[in-house]
N, C-alpha and C positions, 0 to 999 in steps of 0.2 A: 454503495460503491466506495466512498471514502472510507467507511468502516473497514472494508476489506483491505484497502491499502494500508490502513493504520495497524491492522493486525499483522500485516507483513513487516511493519516497522517496530512492532512491539518488542521491548528489551526483555530478554529472559534473563533474570538476575541470578545466573549461576557462574561460578568459577570454581572448579571442582578439582583441585589437585589431589584431594582425596575426598570421597564422598562423606559429607557430614550431614546426618539425619538423626532425629531422636531415636537412637538405638534402643530396641526393647528386647534384646538378644537375651541369651541364657549363658551361663558359664561354660567355658570351653573345656574344663578339665575332664568332662565325661567322654570327650571325643579323642583322647589321646590313644594313638595306636602306632603300629609299624607299617601301615598300609601304603601311604604315598611313596613315590620314588625319591632318590637322593636330591633332585633339583626342585622337589616340591615340599612345602611345609604342610599342606593339607589338600584334601580333596572335598569337593562339595558335589555329590552326585557323580556326574561323568566329568565335571569341570575341576581344574587344579588351581590352587593358589601357590604360586612359585616362591622360592626363597627370595628371588630377585624382587618379586612384587612386595614382600613383606619388608625387605631391606628398604626399598624406595619409600614405602609408606611410613616406616619408622623415621627415615631421615626428614621427610616432610612434616611429620607431626613434631619431630624434635625442633626443627627450625620455626614452626608455628608457636611452639611453647616459648621458645627463646625470644621471640619478637613480641608476642602478644600476651604471654602468661608468665612474665619474668619473676613475679614474686613467688609463684609456685614452682618455678623451675630449678632443678638441681642436675648437675651432670649425671649423677648416679641414677636419677629418675628414669632415664631412657634406657638404662640397662637392667631395670628391675624387671622381675617376673611378671608382676602385675602390669606394668606399662606395656611390655611386649604382648601379653596376652589380650590386653584391651585393644590394641591396634589390629592384632589378628581377628579378634572379634568383629571389628568393624569390616575387615576385608571378607570374612565368612558371611556376614549378613548381606554385604553388598552383592556377593556372588549368588546367594539364594535369590535375591530380588532380580538379578540379571537373568538367572536360569529360568525363572518363572515368566519374566517378560518375553524371553525368546520362545519359551513353550507356547505362550499365547499369541505369538506372531506379532508382537508390538514392534514396529519398526519406525525409525526416524529418518527421513530423507536428508541427504547431504546438504541440500539448500537450507534446511531449517538449522542445521548445525552452524553453516556459514553465517546466517542472519543472526543467530544467537552470539557468535563470537564477535561479530561487527558491533553488537549492541552493549558489549561489556565495557563500562567505562575505563577500567584499568588498562585496556588495550587500545584506547582512543587518544587521539592528540588533536587539540582544537575542535573537539566534538565529533571526529570522524576516526574510524578505524584506521590504525596506522600499524602496518605489518612489522616495521622496525621495532616498534614499541612492544608489539605482540611477541615477536621472536626473543627479544631481550628479556622480557619477563619470564618466558618459558625456560630460556637458557639459565637464568638465575636459579630457577627451580630444578634444573638438570633434566629438562623434558624437551622433547622435540615437538614441533606443531603436529606431526602425523600421530604421535602417541596421545598428545592432549586432546586432539579432535576425536580420537577413537573413545577416549574416556568421556567426553562431553556427549557423543552420540549415545553411549551406553546409559548415561546418567539421565538424558532426555527420555529414554525409553523406560527407565526406572520411575522417572517422574510421572509419566503416563499411568503406570501400573498403580503407583501410590495414590494418584488422584481418585481411582476407581475404588481402591482398598478402603481409603479413609472416609469415603462417602458414609454419612451416618444420619439417621432420623432421630431428631430430638422431640419428643412429645411436647406439644404446646403447654400442657397443664404443668410440666416440670419447669418450663421457662417462667411462666407466670407466677408459680410458687416461690421460685428463687428470687425473682424480681421484686415480689412484695416484701420478701425478707430483707433484700438489699436496701430497698427504698423506705422501709419503716422509719418513722421519725418519733422520737421520744422527747417530751418536754421534761426537763430535769432541772431542780434547783439544788444549790449546794452550799455548804460552809467549808471554807479552806482554812486550816489551822497551821500555821507555820511551826515546824519542828525546832528551827533555829531560835525563834522568839521565845518558846517556852524553855529551851535548853538554856538560854542566857540568864534566866531568872533562877535557875535551880542552884541551891547552895551546894558547895563542893564538900564531899565526905571523902577525905584523903584515903581513909582505910578502905572504903568501898571502891575508890578508883584504883588503888593498888591491887585489891583482889581481882578487879575487872581486868586490869593489865596482865596478871598472871594467867587469868583464864584465856586471853586472847593474844598471846604474844605474837602469834602468826601475823596479827594485823599491824604490828609495830616493828617489823624487821627493816633493816637497812638493806636495800636491794643489791644485787650483783652489779658492779661498775666496771667499765673497761675503757681503755684508750687504744685506738686502733691505728695501724698503718695499712695503707691499700694502694693498689695500682689498678687503674680502670682501662679496659680495652674498649675502645669507642670507634666504631666503623667510620664515622664521619671525620675523625681526625687522623685516620691512617694515611700515609703518604704512599702513592703509587707512581710509577714513571708516566710520563705523557704518552697518550696514544699516538703511534706513528701515523702520519698522513696517509701512508700506503694502507694501513689497517682500516682507516675510515673509508677510503675509497673502495676498498674490497667489500665492506659491509654495505656501502651504498649500492654497488653494482649487484650484489647478490639479493638485495631487497627492492631494487628499483621497479620491477614489474609489479611487485605486491602492493607498493605504496601508491601506485597510480590511481587517481580518482576516475570512476567511470563516467561516461557521458550521461548528462542529465538534460531533461526537457521539461519546460513548464507548459502545462496545457489546461484548458477549460473544456467541459463537455455538457452536453444536454443528453439526458437519458430518457429514452422512450420504452416503456414496457407495455406489453399488450397481452390479452388472455389467449388469442389465437394467432400466433405467428405462423407464417408459412415455413417453407423449408430453410429459412435463414439466409437465402440467397436473393430472393426477391424482395425489394423494399416495400414495406407496408405503405399504404396510401398516406398515412399521417407523417411518416418520416419523409416521404417524397415532397409533400407539401411544405413541410418545415424546411428541407434543404433548399428549396426554391426561394423561400423567404429569406434565408441567410446569405444566398449568393450575392455578392456585391456589397456586403455589409463589413464594417470593420470590427475590432475586437470589443470595443466599448458596446457597440450595438448588439453584438453576439451575447455579451454578459446581460444585457437587459432583457433579451429574449429568453435566456437561460432562467432568469429569475421568475418568469412567468410560465415557461413550458416544461422545464426539466422536472423529471419525477424522482430525481436523487435528492432526498430531503436533506442530506448532509452537506450538500454543496449549493443547493439552489439559491440560498440567500446570498452566497458570495459570488453569484453569476457563474456557477459551475467550476470555480477554480479548484483544481486539484494540486496546485502548487508544483514544485520540482520533483520530478520522479525519475527513477533509473528503469531501465528496461525490465528488471526482475521484479519490480514492484507492481507491474501491471499485468492483467490477464494477457495470455499469449497473443491472441488476435489483435488486441488493442496495442500491445507493445510493438508488434510487427509493423502496423500502420504508422504509429507515431514515429518510430525511429527510422522508418524508410523515407519519411518526408525530408526533403532537401531545403525547404525554406518554410519560415512561418506563414500561418494563414488557415483558411478552412480546409479540412481534409474530408475524403470520402467517408460516407457512413460506414460504421464497423459494427459487426453482430458479435456479442459475447453471451455468456449465461445470464448476465444481468439485463439484457435487452439490446436495443440499438443505441449506439453512441454517435452523436454528431460532434466532432472535435475541432476546437481551435488551438493550433499549435502557437504559443506566445513567444517562446525564445528557445534558443539552443545553447548549451553549455558544453563544449567539446570535452573529451577525456583529457585530464591533466596529469603530467608526470612531474613532480617537483625536481628542481635542478639541484646538482650537488651542493652548491653554495648555499641553497636555502635550508637544507636539512643536515649539512655537515656539522654544525654545532650541537644539534640534538643527538646525532649519532655518536659524536666524539664523547659527549657527556654520559650517554648511555653506556659506552664501552668502558669509560673510566670508572663509572659506578659499579659495573660488573666486576672489574679488576679490584676495586676496594672491597666488594663483598667477598670475592674469592679469598683475598688476603685476610680478611676478618675471619672466615671459615677456617682457614688454615691455622691462623694463631689460636682461635677458639679450641681447635683439636689439640694443639700442643699445650695449652695452658695447664691441664691437669698434671702432666708429667713435668712441666717446667716448674710448677709451684712445688710439687713433691721432692724434686731433685735438689731444689734450693733450700729445702728443710725450713729454716727460720729466717731467711733473708730474701727481700724483695728486690734488690737491685738487679739480679739477673732477668727477672720478669720485667721490670721496667725498662731495661735496655732492650729486651726483645721486642716489646710492643711499641716502643718509642713514646712512653708516658712518664710523668713524674710520680715519686712516692709521695703520697699525701698522708697527713696526721690529723686525728681528732682528738679533742680534750677528752679527759676522764668523765664518763656520763653513765647513768643507769642503762643496762643492756637494753631495756624496753624503750628507751628514749633516744638510743643512738641513731644517728643518720650520717650519711656522707656530708662533706663540707658544703656541697651544693644544695643541701637540703632533701636529697633523695632518701626516702626511708629504706632501711635494710629488709630485704626479703625474709620471710618467716624461716626459710631453709638456712639462711645465714645465721640469724639469731640463734637458731637451735645449735649450730655448730659452735658458736661463741660460748656455750655452757659446757663444751667437751674438754677433757683432759688435754688434748692436743692443743687446743686454743690456750689454755692456761700456761702451757709450756712454751707459748710463744711461736709455734709452728704455723707455717703457711696453711691455710684452710683451703678445701676444695673450692674451685672457682663457681660462682653462682651468677645467674643472669638477672639484671635489674629490670624493673617494670618497663623501661624504655628501650630494652633490647641490648644495652651495654652489659659487658661482663666485668667482673671485679675479683680480685685475688686479695684476700685480707689476712693479716696476722694480728694478734693482740700484743700490743707493746707493754701494756700494764693491766693487771686484772685484780680487782678487789672483790673477794666473794662476799656474798650476802652474809649477814650475821645478826643475831638478836640484838636489840638495843637494850641497855639497862633502863630501869624505871626513871632514873634521873635524867637519861638522854630523851626519853619518850614521854616524859611527865605532861608536858602541854598538850601533845596529841592525845594522850590517854585520857586527860580531863575532858577534852572536847568530845571524843568518842563516847565516854560514859555519859556525859550530859545528854548528848543526842540520842543514844539508845533509851535512856530513861524518859526523856521527853516524848519520843515516840510511843513507848509503851503506855505512858500516862494519858496520852491522847487518845490512843486507840481504846483503852479501857473506859475512859470518861465518856466517849461518844457512843461506844457500844451499850454502855448502861443507859443512856438516854433513850435509845432505841428500844431496848428490853422493857423500860418503864413507861413507854409512851409518853415520855415527858413532852410538853408543849414547847415547840420551837417556833419562835416568832421572828427571828431575824435571819435572813439568808444573804450570803455574799453575792450570789449571782443566780440567773435563771436563763435557760435558752432551749431552743429546739435543737435536738442533736440528731445526726445521721451517723451511720456506722463508720463512714470515711472522715468524720470530723477531725480536723488538726488544730482547732483553737484551744482544745483541752488536752492534757496529757493522755497518751494512748490507754494507759491502765485505768484512768478514770472513764473513759469512753467505753471501754470493754466492761467495766463493772456496771456501768448505766444500762447496758443492753443485757447483762446477766440477770438483772432483777426480774422478778416475776411480773407478768404484764398486768399488774393490778395497781392503780394509783394510790399513793400513799405509803408504799413500802419503802424501806431504807437500806442503805449499805454503807459500810465504812471501808475505805480503802487508802493504803499509804502509796504516794507516788513522789519519788524524788525527795524533796525537802519539805513535804507537807502531807498531813493526814486530812482526807476529805470525808465529809458526811454528805451523802447523796440521798435525795428523795425524788421518786417518780411522781410527777404531776399528771401526766397524760401520755397515751400511746395513740398515734395516728397511723391507721393501716392505709396504705395508697391504694387507689383504685386503678387497675391496669387492664388493658384489653389486648386482644390478639394483634391489633394493628398499631400498638404503641411502638414508637421508634426505639425507646429503650429496650423493649422486648426483642425487637429484631437484632439489635446490637448484641444482646446477651445470648440470643439463639446462635449467633455466629461463633461466640466464644465457646458455648457449650458444644456446638457442632465439632469444633476443633478437638476438644477434650474427648468427646465420645469417639471421634475418628481415631484418636490415639489408643484408646482402649480396644477398639475394633481391630486395629492394626496389630497389636500385640497378640491378640487372640488368633488372628489370622496367620501371623508369622509362625506361631507354634505348630499350627495345622500344616502349613506348607513345608516346614522343616522336615517333615516325615517323608517327603516326596525326594528329598536330596540328602541322602545319608552323609554325614560329616566324619571324616577321620583326620587326625592330626598327628604328624610325626614328631614326637616330643624331642628327639635328639636334634631335630632341625632347629630348635629354639635355643639350644645352648650356645650357639654362635652369637646370639644377640643378647644373652644374659650373663656370659662369662665375663668376669672382672679382668 
């Protein structure tokens, strides 16, 4: 019984502003046509993907990249053909899955959707679903509750379909073979020879060093350097007008009914099941006798009897306590009886699919509607945050044109966003950061090497990893150039010594192995597994690359040392079907097999829903 209630309370961890699953789709280029109508970008069988749907999806993906993938984000990215086609690809695959779910008659009741939404943490306040928070979160994404709930209902249906598609059988022998490979242990001993120690003892041959320098000049270049000026657009620091009291009250009135907490009741029960029930109306003798025993008892005595007589294993030890429940969390007949009671105490027996319930109503918590004063600060803060987000979005859209129009001046940008112009010292491009230590996104570092940057022009705005946007110009640029031998002499000597030391060590150790020279001194020995982290990764991989024959050797370079390895022993683990490790590995393989099965299934299902894409519809989203 308790398990059934817990299932009703289970959190479905989805918030799908756009469905994100491990897409295994195919390229969209072979589906281009002129088939769909002007307001459609594509058709999938008899269903359409509209231009508006693609526009919304692109906006949401763009926002997600801006806030979560700042280092990879560039304003030009979301206008690229590849980006637009990728988002369209996701919509097409989602539509295929939705079409198939509908064909199979997979439906999700509205009650399941509501429970799913109520369990999503981002929509909760103080651990409970809060409609004001819910509505504000959707509004910030440009969505209505009705539209979002329709998407969630579709996604839950798709989730049902995917669970069956991804079901896969993993042969037990495959699991055991892989587990033996993973758990194999090798006892290895080694000598570790420091390259730097040998290098320090090498005499310097200046002619050889200079020849080495001439052969490897690319290793001794002075890198590109730049000093930057920049302006940061930060949502947290944007000034917005105070929210009028009237707007706060309007928001409260609009959401008052939705934020009300439903009535709750705390109950205990004794469950009696039997193999031969009558029609469900006449009390069985066992229930009648137990009811007579309970009359006149208090809650403590009820709980003691429940511990001995209840057949609900999940609550028996707790005296039948089901805790606080809402009407929707109980079976209909039980809910009717519990919520019809006027006062706490023993209720009449109730028949459900679980059996007969003898119920004690412990307490009643009436439905509650928060007062305006109680929620006004949260509503005001949410409205102000929305205003700040809208302002950020507006300024983010203006930044590219603003930076372009100002050419090589940042003061118009700084004035518009209300932020100062900051300056960095001259540094190598790959080491440049903002003054607060924020590393420059790769897209920005790439721009810094352009001709526009060297002319001091404002560069395209980019998004930082924390969601802020920045407009940068190069105030001073020093291009990379080869250093002379005199400038690089000390570095050239160190590099020449190191290369020669490494070559000498590798040759010397390899000769020992080839001649089977007796090795009597080792620096260390241990039992290794493949996931060992105490030795360098290249050393561990080299140890497991050795033939499974004790006494074999390998020479490997790792970082600042050359290692001589000897395999001492191989330990093959003993594993069985009921090994806990095998069960865990089987779960992982099940997921991998499921992905493979899904990809194959998807290609088959695609034939059922022919795809046509109207290429000219994409031009709206890719035009500069």
